[in-house]
matplotlib code that plots the C-alpha trace (Angstrom):
import matplotlib.pyplot as plt

x = [-48.7, -47.1, -48.2, -48.6, -50.4, -54.1, -53.1, -53.7, -50.7, -49.0, -51.4, -54.5, -54.0, -56.8, -54.5, -53.6, -51.6, -51.3, -49.1, -52.2, -53.4, -50.4, -51.2, -48.1, -49.6, -50.3, -53.0, -53.2, -55.9, -56.1, -59.8, -61.9, -58.8, -58.9, -59.6, -56.9, -54.5, -55.4, -54.8, -51.3, -50.4, -51.4, -49.0, -46.3, -47.4, -45.7, -42.3, -43.0, -43.4, -40.0, -41.6, -41.2, -44.0, -46.2, -45.9, -48.6, -49.2, -51.3, -52.7, -55.2, -55.0, -53.2, -54.7, -56.6, -54.4, -52.3, -48.8, -50.4, -51.6, -48.5, -46.6, -48.7, -48.1, -44.4, -44.6, -46.5, -43.9, -41.1, -42.4, -44.3, -42.9, -39.5, -37.8, -38.8, -37.1, -39.3, -37.7, -39.6, -38.2, -39.6, -38.9, -39.6, -36.4, -34.4, -34.9, -31.8, -30.4, -27.5, -29.5, -32.1, -29.0, -27.6, -30.8, -31.2, -27.6, -28.6, -31.8, -29.9, -27.3, -24.4, -22.2, -19.2, -20.6, -18.2, -15.9, -17.8, -19.4, -22.9, -22.1, -19.8, -22.3, -25.2, -23.4, -22.8, -26.4, -27.5, -25.6, -27.2, -30.8, -30.5, -30.0, -33.5, -36.8, -37.6, -40.8, -40.0, -42.2, -41.5, -43.6, -44.1, -42.6, -43.4, -41.0, -38.2, -35.8, -33.8, -35.1, -32.1, -32.4, -36.1, -34.4, -31.8, -34.6, -36.7, -33.8, -31.4, -33.3, -34.7, -37.6, -39.1, -42.5, -42.5, -45.2, -45.3, -47.4, -48.4, -51.0, -51.1, -52.2, -51.0, -47.5, -47.3, -48.1, -45.4, -42.8, -40.6, -42.2, -39.4, -39.7, -43.6, -42.9, -40.8, -43.2, -46.4, -48.2, -51.5, -53.4, -54.9, -57.0, -57.9, -61.3, -62.3, -63.7, -67.3, -68.9, -69.5, -65.6, -64.5, -66.2, -65.1, -61.4, -61.7, -63.5, -60.8, -58.1, -60.0, -60.3, -56.6, -55.6, -58.0, -59.1, -63.0, -65.7, -63.3, -64.3, -68.2, -70.2, -71.2, -67.5, -66.7, -69.7, -68.1, -64.7, -66.4, -68.0, -65.2, -63.1, -65.9, -65.6, -61.8, -62.1, -58.7, -58.2, -55.3, -57.7, -59.9, -56.6, -55.4, -58.6, -58.8, -55.2, -55.9, -59.4, -57.6, -54.9, -57.1, -59.3, -56.2, -55.0, -58.4, -57.9, -61.0, -61.7, -64.0, -63.2, -66.5, -68.1, -66.8, -63.3, -63.8, -65.2, -62.2, -59.7, -61.7, -61.7, -58.0, -57.4, -59.4, -57.5, -54.4, -53.1, -49.7, -48.1, -45.4, -44.3, -40.8, -38.4, -38.7, -35.4, -35.1, -36.5, -39.5, -40.4, -39.9, -42.1, -44.6, -44.8, -45.2, -48.0, -49.8, -49.5, -50.8, -53.4, -55.4, -52.8, -51.7, -48.5, -47.0, -47.4, -46.0, -43.0, -42.3, -42.7, -40.5, -37.6, -38.1, -37.7, -34.3, -34.7, -33.0, -35.0, -36.0, -39.5, -39.2, -37.4, -40.2, -42.9, -41.1, -41.3, -44.9, -45.4, -43.5, -45.4, -48.7, -47.7, -46.9, -50.7, -49.4, -51.1, -53.4, -53.5, -56.3, -55.9, -58.0, -58.7, -59.8, -59.9, -57.8, -54.6, -55.1, -54.4, -53.2, -52.9, -54.3, -52.5, -54.3, -52.5, -53.6, -53.4, -53.9, -53.3, -54.7, -53.9, -57.1, -55.7, -53.0]
y = [35.4, 32.3, 30.7, 27.5, 28.9, 27.9, 24.4, 21.5, 20.5, 17.1, 15.8, 17.0, 15.3, 13.4, 10.7, 7.8, 5.7, 7.6, 4.7, 2.4, 4.6, 3.5, 0.8, -1.4, -1.5, -5.0, -5.8, -9.0, -10.3, -9.4, -8.7, -10.6, -12.2, -15.4, -17.6, -16.1, -16.5, -20.1, -20.8, -19.1, -21.1, -24.5, -24.1, -23.2, -26.1, -29.2, -27.5, -28.4, -31.8, -31.9, -31.9, -29.4, -26.6, -25.3, -22.2, -19.4, -16.2, -13.8, -11.0, -8.2, -4.4, -2.5, -1.7, -5.2, -6.5, -8.8, -7.8, -7.3, -10.8, -12.5, -10.5, -11.6, -15.3, -14.5, -13.1, -16.0, -18.5, -16.2, -15.9, -19.4, -21.8, -23.8, -25.4, -22.7, -19.5, -16.7, -14.6, -11.5, -9.3, -6.3, -6.4, -2.7, -2.1, -5.6, -5.9, -7.5, -11.1, -9.6, -7.2, -9.9, -12.3, -9.5, -9.1, -12.8, -12.8, -9.8, -11.6, -14.5, -12.8, -13.6, -10.2, -11.0, -9.9, -7.2, -8.1, -11.4, -12.0, -13.0, -16.8, -16.8, -15.7, -17.7, -21.0, -19.9, -18.9, -21.8, -24.2, -22.3, -22.4, -26.3, -26.9, -26.1, -25.2, -21.7, -19.8, -17.0, -13.9, -11.6, -8.9, -6.5, -9.3, -7.5, -5.2, -8.0, -7.2, -10.5, -14.1, -16.1, -15.9, -17.4, -20.4, -20.9, -21.0, -23.4, -25.6, -25.8, -25.1, -28.4, -27.6, -24.2, -22.6, -19.3, -16.7, -14.2, -10.9, -8.8, -6.3, -8.2, -11.5, -11.4, -11.3, -14.8, -15.3, -13.0, -15.3, -17.6, -21.1, -22.9, -20.8, -21.3, -25.0, -25.1, -22.8, -24.8, -22.1, -21.9, -18.7, -16.7, -13.5, -10.9, -9.8, -6.3, -5.4, -4.9, -2.2, -4.1, -4.9, -1.6, -0.1, -3.1, -2.5, 1.3, 1.0, -1.3, 1.2, 4.2, 2.9, 1.7, 5.4, 7.9, 8.4, 7.1, 9.1, 11.5, 10.8, 11.7, 9.1, 11.2, 12.1, 8.4, 7.4, 9.9, 8.5, 4.8, 6.2, 7.5, 4.5, 2.4, 4.4, 3.9, 0.3, 0.7, 0.7, 3.2, 6.0, 5.5, 5.3, 8.4, 10.0, 9.3, 10.8, 13.8, 14.6, 14.2, 16.7, 19.1, 19.0, 19.5, 22.5, 24.1, 23.0, 20.9, 17.9, 16.2, 15.1, 16.4, 15.8, 18.9, 17.8, 14.8, 16.7, 18.9, 15.9, 14.4, 17.6, 18.0, 14.3, 14.9, 18.2, 16.8, 15.7, 14.1, 14.1, 11.8, 9.5, 8.7, 10.1, 9.0, 8.2, 9.9, 6.8, 6.3, 9.9, 9.2, 6.2, 8.2, 11.0, 8.2, 6.5, 10.1, 10.5, 7.2, 6.7, 3.4, 1.5, -1.8, -2.6, -4.7, -1.5, 0.9, -1.5, -1.2, 2.5, 3.0, 1.0, 2.8, 6.0, 5.1, 3.2, -0.2, -2.2, -5.8, -6.6, -7.9, -4.6, -2.7, -4.7, -4.0, 0.0, -0.4, -2.1, 1.1, 3.5, 1.9, 1.4, 5.3, 5.8, 7.4, 4.8, 1.9, -1.4, -3.8, -7.1, -8.3, -11.7, -13.6, -12.2, -12.8, -11.7, -13.5, -11.8, -8.4, -5.6, -2.1, 0.9, 4.0, 7.5, 9.0, 13.0, 13.3, 11.1, 11.3, 10.2, 8.5, 6.1, 4.5]
z = [-24.8, -26.3, -29.4, -27.4, -24.2, -25.4, -26.4, -24.2, -22.3, -21.9, -19.0, -21.0, -24.2, -25.8, -27.1, -24.8, -27.2, -30.8, -31.9, -32.1, -35.0, -37.2, -39.3, -38.5, -34.9, -34.0, -31.5, -29.6, -31.9, -35.5, -36.0, -39.0, -40.4, -38.2, -41.1, -43.4, -40.8, -40.1, -43.7, -43.5, -40.3, -42.2, -44.7, -41.9, -39.6, -41.2, -40.3, -36.6, -37.5, -39.3, -42.6, -45.6, -45.5, -48.2, -50.2, -50.4, -52.3, -50.2, -52.4, -52.2, -52.6, -50.1, -46.5, -46.3, -43.4, -45.3, -43.9, -40.4, -40.5, -41.6, -39.1, -36.0, -37.2, -37.0, -33.9, -32.4, -33.8, -32.1, -28.8, -28.2, -30.6, -31.1, -34.0, -36.8, -37.8, -38.9, -41.6, -42.8, -45.7, -47.2, -51.1, -51.5, -49.1, -50.1, -53.9, -54.9, -54.2, -52.5, -50.3, -49.0, -48.1, -46.2, -44.2, -43.7, -42.2, -39.8, -38.9, -38.0, -36.0, -38.7, -38.5, -40.5, -43.8, -45.1, -48.2, -48.7, -52.1, -52.5, -53.1, -50.2, -47.9, -49.3, -48.6, -44.9, -44.2, -46.3, -43.7, -40.8, -42.4, -43.1, -39.4, -38.4, -40.3, -41.7, -42.4, -45.0, -45.9, -48.7, -48.3, -51.5, -53.5, -56.9, -56.1, -56.5, -59.1, -59.1, -58.8, -58.1, -54.2, -55.0, -57.0, -54.3, -51.4, -53.3, -54.2, -51.6, -48.3, -47.0, -44.7, -45.4, -46.3, -47.9, -47.9, -50.9, -50.1, -53.0, -54.0, -57.2, -58.0, -61.5, -60.3, -60.1, -63.6, -64.8, -63.4, -65.6, -65.9, -64.3, -61.2, -61.1, -61.4, -58.4, -56.2, -56.1, -54.6, -52.7, -53.3, -50.5, -51.1, -48.6, -49.3, -48.6, -44.9, -44.8, -43.1, -39.8, -39.9, -40.4, -37.7, -35.5, -36.3, -36.0, -32.7, -31.3, -32.4, -31.2, -27.8, -27.7, -28.8, -26.9, -23.6, -22.9, -24.4, -26.5, -29.9, -30.4, -32.1, -35.3, -35.8, -35.6, -38.2, -40.5, -40.3, -41.0, -43.9, -45.4, -44.6, -46.3, -49.6, -50.0, -48.8, -46.8, -43.2, -43.2, -44.4, -41.2, -38.8, -40.5, -40.0, -36.5, -35.8, -37.8, -36.3, -32.8, -33.8, -35.3, -31.7, -29.9, -31.8, -30.5, -26.9, -27.3, -24.9, -27.6, -31.0, -33.1, -36.2, -37.4, -36.6, -38.5, -41.5, -41.5, -41.5, -44.5, -46.4, -46.0, -47.0, -50.3, -50.9, -50.7, -54.0, -54.6, -58.0, -57.0, -54.0, -55.2, -57.4, -61.0, -63.0, -66.6, -67.9, -65.9, -66.8, -70.5, -70.2, -68.1, -71.0, -73.7, -71.7, -71.4, -75.2, -75.8, -73.2, -73.4, -75.4, -75.2, -73.3, -76.3, -78.3, -75.8, -75.3, -79.1, -79.1, -75.9, -77.6, -81.0, -79.2, -78.1, -74.9, -75.1, -72.4, -72.0, -71.8, -68.1, -67.3, -69.2, -67.2, -64.1, -64.9, -65.7, -62.0, -60.7, -62.1, -61.1, -57.5, -57.5, -58.8, -62.2, -64.3, -64.0, -65.9, -67.0, -68.2, -71.2, -72.0, -75.1, -78.6, -81.8, -79.7, -76.7, -73.2, -73.3, -70.9, -71.3, -69.6, -68.5, -67.5, -64.3, -64.2, -60.5, -57.4, -54.2, -50.5, -50.5, -53.4, -51.5]

ax = plt.figure().add_subplot(projection="3d")
ax.plot(x, y, z, "-o")
ax.set_aspect("equal")
plt.show()
């Protein structure tokens, strides 16, 4: 007998559309983020009246719907509006001026980028961008390693609105004063979803993803409660998909509370020591933080350089952000006192998937 004989066949799957459980899936309406979307849209709106738009920093911890909301607005501009070009850049993937300029060229349909220097490409796309209005979105903006491109956009593009998306409100405060003065940012925080909102979002995705009456109510309730603990919608989406997979492997035609509990146990047990390869300097810094747990960032910077790592403070700060993003460490800003504001750095020994 084949190992697969007892499994549900294609036409017996519990899933109607498992893509609906991907966090990047875009429903027609983004539930419970209408007010936030209106505020972002208000920054872009002047572009349609041939005026300059406003810039805004959208911030919150991961899984609160920032990227989804902005992408939904950009999709609406693309499909229903004219006169404004939406350009979305993920700075985790495109973290230098050259990479961003190449990406803008690609989105604008300019293909002749080979053997051209950054300055030459910039002049070409600058002319193209200034023929209309542009709405830029820079997601994961705190991953950006060079800021020349931001100076250029702010100074040399006539009609634009720039949306910066970050997990850290503090990113703005770390910028050079000359850059901050040019941005003139609005700030928009995405607040955590409450239980009613988490239930509504997961209910909508469940209905998109599964056939009717597949997910039993007590299984769904367990997933909602776990999602409420983590405050991250991605937890609930992951658990719905995993519980569905567990049920299918047992040839069950229902997702039970037991399936949901197995998915939760599997999630909690999955400890991840790292999600991206660390460079040798990053490993050395992590070891330094481990041995000086709870130290101030300035003291760590001094000890890091004393140990033979010739690093500029801005570069050191980016390394700290990288380690925090990967959940190796946490930072806490302390204000007041004789020394003014400072940042305390704490070492994390274990990282779980639920912490993303």
